[in-house]
Backbone as JSON Lines, residues from 0, in Angstrom:
{"i":0,"aa":"M","n":[35.25,-48.34,9.83],"ca":[35.3,-47.0,10.42],"c":[34.54,-45.99,9.54]}
{"i":1,"aa":"V","n":[34.76,-46.12,8.19],"ca":[34.1,-45.2,7.26],"c":[32.6,-45.42,7.29]}
{"i":2,"aa":"L","n":[32.18,-46.68,7.39],"ca":[30.76,-46.99,7.41],"c":[30.08,-46.42,8.65]}
{"i":3,"aa":"N","n":[30.74,-46.48,9.81],"ca":[30.19,-45.86,11.02],"c":[30.05,-44.36,10.86]}
{"i":4,"aa":"N","n":[31.05,-43.76,10.22],"ca":[31.01,-42.32,9.98],"c":[29.83,-41.97,9.08]}
{"i":5,"aa":"I","n":[29.58,-42.77,8.03],"ca":[28.47,-42.53,7.11],"c":[27.14,-42.68,7.85]}
{"i":6,"aa":"D","n":[27.04,-43.71,8.7],"ca":[25.81,-43.89,9.49],"c":[25.54,-42.69,10.39]}
{"i":7,"aa":"D","n":[26.59,-42.17,11.03],"ca":[26.43,-40.99,11.88],"c":[26.02,-39.78,11.07]}
{"i":8,"aa":"L","n":[26.64,-39.62,9.9],"ca":[26.29,-38.47,9.04],"c":[24.85,-38.59,8.54]}
{"i":9,"aa":"L","n":[24.4,-39.8,8.22],"ca":[23.02,-39.98,7.79],"c":[22.03,-39.64,8.89]}
{"i":10,"aa":"E","n":[22.39,-40.03,10.1],"ca":[21.51,-39.7,11.24],"c":[21.43,-38.18,11.42]}
{"i":11,"aa":"K","n":[22.58,-37.51,11.33],"ca":[22.59,-36.05,11.43],"c":[21.81,-35.42,10.26]}
{"i":12,"aa":"Y","n":[21.95,-36.02,9.06],"ca":[21.26,-35.51,7.87],"c":[19.75,-35.6,8.05]}
{"i":13,"aa":"E","n":[19.28,-36.71,8.59],"ca":[17.84,-36.88,8.79],"c":[17.31,-35.93,9.85]}
{"i":14,"aa":"N","n":[18.15,-35.53,10.8],"ca":[17.73,-34.57,11.83],"c":[17.92,-33.13,11.38]}
{"i":15,"aa":"G","n":[18.53,-32.95,10.2],"ca":[18.74,-31.59,9.68],"c":[19.88,-30.87,10.38]}
{"i":16,"aa":"E","n":[20.89,-31.6,10.81],"ca":[21.99,-31.0,11.58],"c":[23.32,-31.04,10.84]}
{"i":17,"aa":"T","n":[23.34,-31.44,9.58],"ca":[24.6,-31.56,8.85],"c":[25.02,-30.21,8.27]}
{"i":18,"aa":"T","n":[26.33,-30.09,8.06],"ca":[26.87,-28.92,7.38],"c":[26.97,-29.23,5.9]}
{"i":19,"aa":"L","n":[27.29,-28.23,5.09],"ca":[27.42,-28.45,3.65],"c":[28.58,-29.39,3.35]}
{"i":20,"aa":"K","n":[29.61,-29.29,4.13],"ca":[30.78,-30.16,3.94],"c":[30.4,-31.62,4.2]}
{"i":21,"aa":"E","n":[29.64,-31.86,5.25],"ca":[29.22,-33.22,5.58],"c":[28.25,-33.76,4.51]}
{"i":22,"aa":"E","n":[27.4,-32.92,3.99],"ca":[26.49,-33.35,2.93],"c":[27.27,-33.68,1.67]}
{"i":23,"aa":"A","n":[28.33,-32.94,1.4],"ca":[29.18,-33.26,0.24],"c":[29.85,-34.61,0.44]}
{"i":24,"aa":"Q","n":[30.26,-34.94,1.66],"ca":[30.84,-36.26,1.94],"c":[29.81,-37.36,1.66]}
{"i":25,"aa":"L","n":[28.57,-37.14,2.07],"ca":[27.53,-38.13,1.82],"c":[27.29,-38.31,0.31]}
{"i":26,"aa":"K","n":[27.25,-37.2,-0.44],"ca":[27.04,-37.28,-1.89],"c":[28.18,-38.04,-2.55]}
{"i":27,"aa":"N","n":[29.4,-37.77,-2.13],"ca":[30.55,-38.47,-2.69],"c":[30.5,-39.96,-2.38]}
{"i":28,"aa":"Y","n":[30.08,-40.31,-1.18],"ca":[29.99,-41.72,-0.8],"c":[28.95,-42.44,-1.66]}
{"i":29,"aa":"F","n":[27.81,-41.82,-1.86],"ca":[26.74,-42.48,-2.6],"c":[26.92,-42.4,-4.11]}
{"i":30,"aa":"K","n":[27.94,-41.68,-4.63],"ca":[28.29,-41.71,-6.05],"c":[29.03,-42.99,-6.4]}
{"i":31,"aa":"Q","n":[29.62,-43.62,-5.44],"ca":[30.41,-44.83,-5.68],"c":[29.51,-45.96,-6.19]}
{"i":32,"aa":"E","n":[30.14,-46.92,-6.85],"ca":[29.41,-48.08,-7.36],"c":[28.99,-49.0,-6.22]}
{"i":33,"aa":"T","n":[29.89,-49.2,-5.25],"ca":[29.6,-50.12,-4.16],"c":[29.21,-49.33,-2.92]}
{"i":34,"aa":"V","n":[28.03,-49.63,-2.42],"ca":[27.49,-48.99,-1.22],"c":[27.03,-50.12,-0.3]}
{"i":35,"aa":"A","n":[27.11,-49.89,0.98],"ca":[26.68,-50.9,1.94],"c":[25.23,-51.3,1.64]}
{"i":36,"aa":"P","n":[24.9,-52.59,1.76],"ca":[23.56,-53.06,1.38],"c":[22.42,-52.4,2.17]}
{"i":37,"aa":"H","n":[22.65,-52.1,3.43],"ca":[21.57,-51.49,4.21],"c":[21.39,-50.0,3.9]}
{"i":38,"aa":"L","n":[22.29,-49.44,3.06],"ca":[22.18,-48.02,2.7],"c":[21.82,-47.83,1.23]}
{"i":39,"aa":"E","n":[21.41,-48.88,0.53],"ca":[21.1,-48.8,-0.89],"c":[19.99,-47.79,-1.19]}
{"i":40,"aa":"H","n":[19.0,-47.71,-0.34],"ca":[17.87,-46.8,-0.62],"c":[18.29,-45.33,-0.56]}
{"i":41,"aa":"Y","n":[19.37,-45.01,0.14],"ca":[19.87,-43.63,0.18],"c":[20.58,-43.27,-1.13]}
{"i":42,"aa":"K","n":[21.04,-44.27,-1.87],"ca":[21.77,-44.01,-3.11],"c":[20.87,-43.29,-4.11]}
{"i":43,"aa":"A","n":[19.6,-43.69,-4.15],"ca":[18.66,-43.03,-5.08],"c":[18.42,-41.58,-4.69]}
{"i":44,"aa":"I","n":[18.33,-41.32,-3.4],"ca":[18.08,-39.94,-2.94],"c":[19.24,-39.03,-3.32]}
{"i":45,"aa":"F","n":[20.46,-39.45,-2.98],"ca":[21.61,-38.59,-3.25],"c":[21.95,-38.55,-4.73]}
{"i":46,"aa":"G","n":[21.61,-39.61,-5.48],"ca":[21.77,-39.59,-6.93],"c":[20.85,-38.56,-7.56]}
{"i":47,"aa":"Y","n":[19.65,-38.46,-7.04],"ca":[18.69,-37.46,-7.52],"c":[19.24,-36.05,-7.33]}
{"i":48,"aa":"Y","n":[19.82,-35.8,-6.16],"ca":[20.38,-34.47,-5.89],"c":[21.51,-34.16,-6.88]}
{"i":49,"aa":"T","n":[22.34,-35.14,-7.18],"ca":[23.47,-34.92,-8.09],"c":[22.97,-34.62,-9.5]}
{"i":50,"aa":"V","n":[21.98,-35.38,-9.98],"ca":[21.44,-35.16,-11.32],"c":[20.77,-33.79,-11.4]}
{"i":51,"aa":"N","n":[19.98,-33.43,-10.41],"ca":[19.3,-32.13,-10.42],"c":[20.27,-30.97,-10.33]}
{"i":52,"aa":"Q","n":[21.41,-31.18,-9.75],"ca":[22.39,-30.11,-9.65],"c":[22.95,-29.77,-11.02]}
{"i":53,"aa":"Q","n":[22.95,-30.74,-11.92],"ca":[23.5,-30.53,-13.25],"c":[22.46,-29.99,-14.23]}
{"i":54,"aa":"E","n":[21.18,-30.02,-13.88],"ca":[20.14,-29.53,-14.77],"c":[20.2,-28.01,-14.85]}
{"i":55,"aa":"T","n":[19.88,-27.5,-16.04],"ca":[19.82,-26.05,-16.23],"c":[18.51,-25.71,-16.93]}
{"i":56,"aa":"F","n":[18.06,-24.5,-16.73],"ca":[16.83,-24.01,-17.34],"c":[17.23,-23.2,-18.56]}
{"i":57,"aa":"T","n":[16.78,-23.61,-19.74],"ca":[17.23,-22.97,-20.98],"c":[16.17,-22.09,-21.61]}
{"i":58,"aa":"K","n":[14.95,-22.1,-21.14],"ca":[13.89,-21.29,-21.75],"c":[14.1,-19.82,-21.4]}
{"i":59,"aa":"N","n":[13.84,-18.96,-22.39],"ca":[13.97,-17.52,-22.16],"c":[12.78,-17.02,-21.36]}
{"i":60,"aa":"V","n":[13.04,-16.24,-20.34],"ca":[11.99,-15.68,-19.51],"c":[11.79,-14.23,-19.92]}
{"i":61,"aa":"P","n":[10.58,-13.88,-20.39],"ca":[10.34,-12.48,-20.78],"c":[10.31,-11.58,-19.53]}
{"i":62,"aa":"L","n":[10.99,-10.48,-19.65],"ca":[11.04,-9.56,-18.51],"c":[9.82,-8.65,-18.45]}
{"i":63,"aa":"N","n":[9.18,-8.41,-19.58],"ca":[8.0,-7.55,-19.59],"c":[6.76,-8.43,-19.59]}
{"i":64,"aa":"P","n":[5.86,-8.25,-18.63],"ca":[4.65,-9.06,-18.62],"c":[3.74,-8.7,-19.79]}
{"i":65,"aa":"K","n":[2.91,-9.67,-20.23],"ca":[2.02,-9.43,-21.36],"c":[0.91,-8.44,-21.0]}
{"i":66,"aa":"N","n":[0.3,-8.62,-19.85],"ca":[-0.78,-7.72,-19.41],"c":[-0.15,-6.62,-18.56]}
{"i":67,"aa":"K","n":[0.05,-5.51,-19.19],"ca":[0.71,-4.41,-18.48],"c":[-0.35,-3.38,-18.1]}
{"i":68,"aa":"Y","n":[-0.56,-3.24,-16.79],"ca":[-1.49,-2.24,-16.29],"c":[-0.69,-1.05,-15.78]}
{"i":69,"aa":"N","n":[-1.17,0.12,-16.11],"ca":[-0.5,1.3,-15.63],"c":[-1.1,1.64,-14.27]}
{"i":70,"aa":"I","n":[-0.33,1.42,-13.23],"ca":[-0.8,1.6,-11.86],"c":[-1.18,3.06,-11.6]}
{"i":71,"aa":"K","n":[-0.49,3.96,-12.24],"ca":[-0.79,5.38,-12.02],"c":[-2.21,5.7,-12.46]}
{"i":72,"aa":"W","n":[-2.62,5.25,-13.63],"ca":[-3.96,5.54,-14.12],"c":[-5.02,4.78,-13.33]}
{"i":73,"aa":"L","n":[-4.67,3.61,-12.85],"ca":[-5.6,2.85,-12.03],"c":[-5.88,3.58,-10.71]}
{"i":74,"aa":"S","n":[-4.85,4.17,-10.11],"ca":[-5.06,4.91,-8.87],"c":[-5.85,6.19,-9.11]}
{"i":75,"aa":"V","n":[-5.63,6.84,-10.25],"ca":[-6.4,8.05,-10.58],"c":[-7.88,7.68,-10.75]}
{"i":76,"aa":"A","n":[-8.16,6.57,-11.4],"ca":[-9.55,6.15,-11.59],"c":[-10.2,5.81,-10.24]}
{"i":77,"aa":"A","n":[-9.44,5.19,-9.35],"ca":[-9.99,4.86,-8.03],"c":[-10.34,6.12,-7.25]}
{"i":78,"aa":"V","n":[-9.49,7.13,-7.32],"ca":[-9.77,8.39,-6.62],"c":[-10.99,9.07,-7.23]}
{"i":79,"aa":"A","n":[-11.12,9.0,-8.56],"ca":[-12.27,9.62,-9.22],"c":[-13.56,8.94,-8.79]}
{"i":80,"aa":"V","n":[-13.56,7.61,-8.74],"ca":[-14.76,6.89,-8.3],"c":[-15.09,7.24,-6.85]}
{"i":81,"aa":"L","n":[-14.09,7.35,-6.03],"ca":[-14.3,7.71,-4.62],"c":[-14.91,9.1,-4.49]}
{"i":82,"aa":"M","n":[-14.41,10.05,-5.25],"ca":[-14.94,11.42,-5.18],"c":[-16.39,11.48,-5.67]}
{"i":83,"aa":"V","n":[-16.72,10.75,-6.73],"ca":[-18.1,10.73,-7.23],"c":[-19.02,10.13,-6.18]}
{"i":84,"aa":"G","n":[-18.56,9.05,-5.53],"ca":[-19.36,8.43,-4.49],"c":[-19.6,9.37,-3.32]}
{"i":85,"aa":"I","n":[-18.59,10.11,-2.92],"ca":[-18.75,11.07,-1.81],"c":[-19.7,12.19,-2.22]}
{"i":86,"aa":"Y","n":[-19.6,12.66,-3.46],"ca":[-20.45,13.76,-3.91],"c":[-21.93,13.37,-3.9]}
{"i":87,"aa":"F","n":[-22.26,12.18,-4.38],"ca":[-23.66,11.79,-4.47],"c":[-24.22,11.28,-3.14]}
{"i":88,"aa":"N","n":[-23.37,10.95,-2.19],"ca":[-23.86,10.48,-0.89],"c":[-23.76,11.53,0.21]}
{"i":89,"aa":"R","n":[-23.47,12.75,-0.16],"ca":[-23.38,13.78,0.87],"c":[-24.78,14.09,1.42]}
{"i":90,"aa":"P","n":[-24.86,14.47,2.68],"ca":[-26.19,14.75,3.26],"c":[-26.81,16.0,2.63]}
{"i":91,"aa":"K","n":[-28.1,15.95,2.49],"ca":[-28.83,17.1,1.93],"c":[-28.9,18.2,2.99]}
{"i":92,"aa":"E","n":[-29.17,19.4,2.52],"ca":[-29.28,20.51,3.46],"c":[-30.49,20.3,4.36]}
{"i":93,"aa":"D","n":[-30.4,20.81,5.57],"ca":[-31.46,20.62,6.55],"c":[-32.69,21.45,6.19]}
{"i":94,"aa":"V","n":[-33.68,20.79,5.66],"ca":[-34.95,21.42,5.34],"c":[-35.99,20.69,6.16]}
{"i":95,"aa":"I","n":[-36.46,21.35,7.19],"ca":[-37.45,20.73,8.07],"c":[-38.83,21.1,7.55]}
{"i":96,"aa":"T","n":[-39.59,20.08,7.23],"ca":[-40.94,20.31,6.7],"c":[-41.94,20.14,7.83]}
{"i":97,"aa":"A","n":[-43.17,20.46,7.53],"ca":[-44.24,20.33,8.52],"c":[-44.46,18.86,8.87]}
{"i":98,"aa":"A","n":[-44.29,17.98,7.89],"ca":[-44.46,16.56,8.16],"c":[-43.39,16.06,9.13]}
{"i":99,"aa":"D","n":[-42.17,16.58,8.99],"ca":[-41.09,16.19,9.91],"c":[-41.4,16.65,11.33]}
{"i":100,"aa":"R","n":[-41.92,17.85,11.46],"ca":[-42.25,18.36,12.8],"c":[-43.38,17.56,13.43]}
{"i":101,"aa":"L","n":[-44.37,17.18,12.62],"ca":[-45.49,16.38,13.12],"c":[-44.98,15.01,13.57]}
{"i":102,"aa":"A","n":[-44.12,14.39,12.79],"ca":[-43.58,13.08,13.15],"c":[-42.76,13.18,14.43]}
{"i":103,"aa":"Y","n":[-41.99,14.26,14.57],"ca":[-41.17,14.45,15.78],"c":[-42.06,14.59,17.01]}
{"i":104,"aa":"S","n":[-43.12,15.37,16.91],"ca":[-43.99,15.58,18.07],"c":[-44.74,14.29,18.44]}
{"i":105,"aa":"Q","n":[-45.16,13.52,17.45],"ca":[-45.82,12.25,17.73],"c":[-44.85,11.27,18.41]}
{"i":106,"aa":"A","n":[-43.64,11.18,17.91],"ca":[-42.65,10.27,18.51],"c":[-42.36,10.69,19.94]}
{"i":107,"aa":"K","n":[-42.27,12.01,20.16],"ca":[-42.0,12.5,21.51],"c":[-43.15,12.14,22.46]}
{"i":108,"aa":"S","n":[-44.4,12.28,22.01],"ca":[-45.54,11.96,22.87],"c":[-45.6,10.46,23.16]}
{"i":109,"aa":"Y","n":[-45.28,9.62,22.17],"ca":[-45.26,8.16,22.41],"c":[-44.19,7.79,23.42]}
{"i":110,"aa":"L","n":[-43.04,8.41,23.32],"ca":[-41.95,8.1,24.26],"c":[-42.28,8.57,25.67]}
{"i":111,"aa":"E","n":[-42.98,9.71,25.79],"ca":[-43.4,10.17,27.11],"c":[-44.39,9.18,27.73]}
{"i":112,"aa":"L","n":[-45.32,8.66,26.92],"ca":[-46.28,7.68,27.39],"c":[-45.58,6.4,27.88]}
{"i":113,"aa":"V","n":[-44.61,5.94,27.13],"ca":[-43.85,4.75,27.54],"c":[-43.1,5.02,28.84]}
{"i":114,"aa":"S","n":[-42.54,6.21,28.97],"ca":[-41.8,6.56,30.19],"c":[-42.73,6.57,31.41]}
{"i":115,"aa":"K","n":[-43.91,7.16,31.27],"ca":[-44.86,7.18,32.39],"c":[-45.27,5.78,32.79]}
{"i":116,"aa":"T","n":[-45.49,4.92,31.81],"ca":[-45.9,3.54,32.09],"c":[-44.79,2.8,32.83]}
{"i":117,"aa":"F","n":[-43.56,2.97,32.4],"ca":[-42.45,2.32,33.09],"c":[-42.29,2.84,34.51]}
{"i":118,"aa":"N","n":[-42.51,4.13,34.71],"ca":[-42.39,4.69,36.06],"c":[-43.45,4.11,36.99]}
{"i":119,"aa":"K","n":[-44.68,3.89,36.46],"ca":[-45.72,3.28,37.28],"c":[-45.31,1.86,37.66]}
{"i":120,"aa":"G","n":[-44.76,1.14,36.73],"ca":[-44.33,-0.23,36.98],"c":[-43.24,-0.3,38.03]}
{"i":121,"aa":"T","n":[-42.29,0.61,38.0],"ca":[-41.21,0.58,38.99],"c":[-41.71,0.98,40.36]}
{"i":122,"aa":"A","n":[-42.71,1.85,40.4],"ca":[-43.27,2.24,41.7],"c":[-43.96,1.04,42.36]}
{"i":123,"aa":"Q","n":[-44.6,0.18,41.57],"ca":[-45.29,-0.97,42.12],"c":[-44.31,-2.06,42.56]}
{"i":124,"aa":"V","n":[-43.08,-2.03,42.09],"ca":[-42.11,-3.08,42.4],"c":[-41.16,-2.62,43.51]}
{"i":125,"aa":"N","n":[-41.33,-1.44,44.05],"ca":[-40.44,-0.93,45.1],"c":[-40.44,-1.8,46.35]}
{"i":126,"aa":"Y","n":[-41.54,-2.51,46.62],"ca":[-41.6,-3.33,47.84],"c":[-40.6,-4.48,47.77]}
{"i":127,"aa":"L","n":[-40.12,-4.83,46.59],"ca":[-39.13,-5.91,46.47],"c":[-37.82,-5.54,47.16]}
{"i":128,"aa":"G","n":[-37.52,-4.26,47.21],"ca":[-36.31,-3.82,47.92],"c":[-36.42,-4.12,49.41]}
{"i":129,"aa":"V","n":[-37.6,-3.94,49.98],"ca":[-37.83,-4.23,51.4],"c":[-37.69,-5.73,51.65]}
{"i":130,"aa":"I","n":[-38.21,-6.53,50.74],"ca":[-38.11,-7.99,50.88],"c":[-36.65,-8.42,50.79]}
{"i":131,"aa":"N","n":[-35.91,-7.79,49.93],"ca":[-34.49,-8.09,49.79],"c":[-33.74,-7.78,51.08]}
{"i":132,"aa":"K","n":[-34.06,-6.64,51.68],"ca":[-33.4,-6.24,52.93],"c":[-33.76,-7.23,54.04]}
{"i":133,"aa":"A","n":[-35.01,-7.66,54.09],"ca":[-35.42,-8.62,55.11],"c":[-34.71,-9.95,54.89]}
{"i":134,"aa":"G","n":[-34.49,-10.32,53.65],"ca":[-33.78,-11.56,53.35],"c":[-32.36,-11.55,53.86]}
{"i":135,"aa":"T","n":[-31.7,-10.42,53.75],"ca":[-30.32,-10.34,54.26],"c":[-30.3,-10.39,55.78]}
{"i":136,"aa":"Q","n":[-31.33,-9.85,56.41],"ca":[-31.38,-9.93,57.87],"c":[-31.64,-11.35,58.34]}
{"i":137,"aa":"V","n":[-32.38,-12.11,57.56],"ca":[-32.66,-13.5,57.92],"c":[-31.4,-14.35,57.76]}
{"i":138,"aa":"D","n":[-30.5,-13.94,56.91],"ca":[-29.26,-14.69,56.72],"c":[-28.44,-14.77,57.99]}
{"i":139,"aa":"Y","n":[-28.63,-13.83,58.91],"ca":[-27.91,-13.89,60.19],"c":[-28.36,-15.08,61.02]}
{"i":140,"aa":"L","n":[-29.59,-15.55,60.81],"ca":[-30.09,-16.71,61.55],"c":[-29.32,-17.97,61.17]}
{"i":141,"aa":"K","n":[-28.8,-18.03,59.97],"ca":[-28.02,-19.19,59.54],"c":[-26.75,-19.33,60.36]}
{"i":142,"aa":"E","n":[-26.25,-18.23,60.87],"ca":[-25.04,-18.29,61.68],"c":[-25.32,-18.95,63.03]}
{"i":143,"aa":"M","n":[-26.56,-18.93,63.47],"ca":[-26.91,-19.56,64.74],"c":[-26.85,-21.08,64.63]}
{"i":144,"aa":"E","n":[-26.98,-21.62,63.42],"ca":[-26.91,-23.06,63.25],"c":[-25.52,-23.6,63.57]}
{"i":145,"aa":"N","n":[-24.51,-22.8,63.41],"ca":[-23.13,-23.24,63.61],"c":[-22.46,-22.31,64.61]}
{"i":146,"aa":"P","n":[-22.76,-22.44,65.92],"ca":[-22.2,-21.51,66.9],"c":[-20.7,-21.67,67.08]}
{"i":147,"aa":"I","n":[-20.18,-22.88,66.9],"ca":[-18.73,-23.07,67.05],"c":[-18.0,-22.33,65.94]}
{"i":148,"aa":"G","n":[-18.53,-22.42,64.73],"ca":[-17.92,-21.69,63.63],"c":[-17.94,-20.19,63.87]}
{"i":149,"aa":"R","n":[-19.01,-19.7,64.49],"ca":[-19.12,-18.28,64.8],"c":[-18.1,-17.88,65.85]}
{"i":150,"aa":"I","n":[-17.9,-18.72,66.84],"ca":[-16.93,-18.43,67.9],"c":[-15.52,-18.41,67.31]}
{"i":151,"aa":"L","n":[-15.24,-19.36,66.45],"ca":[-13.9,-19.4,65.83],"c":[-13.66,-18.18,64.95]}
{"i":152,"aa":"K","n":[-14.68,-17.7,64.26],"ca":[-14.53,-16.49,63.45],"c":[-14.22,-15.28,64.33]}
{"i":153,"aa":"I","n":[-14.88,-15.2,65.46],"ca":[-14.66,-14.07,66.36],"c":[-13.24,-14.13,66.92]}
{"i":154,"aa":"N","n":[-12.8,-15.32,67.33],"ca":[-11.47,-15.47,67.89],"c":[-10.38,-15.2,66.85]}
{"i":155,"aa":"K","n":[-10.64,-15.51,65.6],"ca":[-9.64,-15.26,64.54],"c":[-9.46,-13.77,64.3]}
{"i":156,"aa":"K","n":[-10.46,-13.0,64.55],"ca":[-10.37,-11.57,64.31],"c":[-9.5,-10.99,65.37]}
């Protein structure tokens, strides 16, 4: 009866469904000298848990870290670097020179030329709209191929 209970507890243990009380029963069972032969490999596992439970850490842990950075001064330095970066990257005052005006007028004339060329091209392609419209009108001829389907569509409406 006890062996069946241990087998059930082991199955629950492997599924992660045991309580602490049930795990304590398993540990107590595997502390014994005599264990069922088919459960011998579990003895090493539960023996390991028992030995590790008795281990203690004796080394002193220093509470103050060796590399101590003062976060306050680090944040002040970060803000200072940010302010210097903003100061040197600010936009210059608007001083329009003659060279800037010349470049602006040339760019404007080039863009006007491109615009006129595109408008000529679209005017020459306007006939495609008429062809498109004629294509949709020809699509009605496809309905003549299937007159029964056309009659059924009309009757469904």
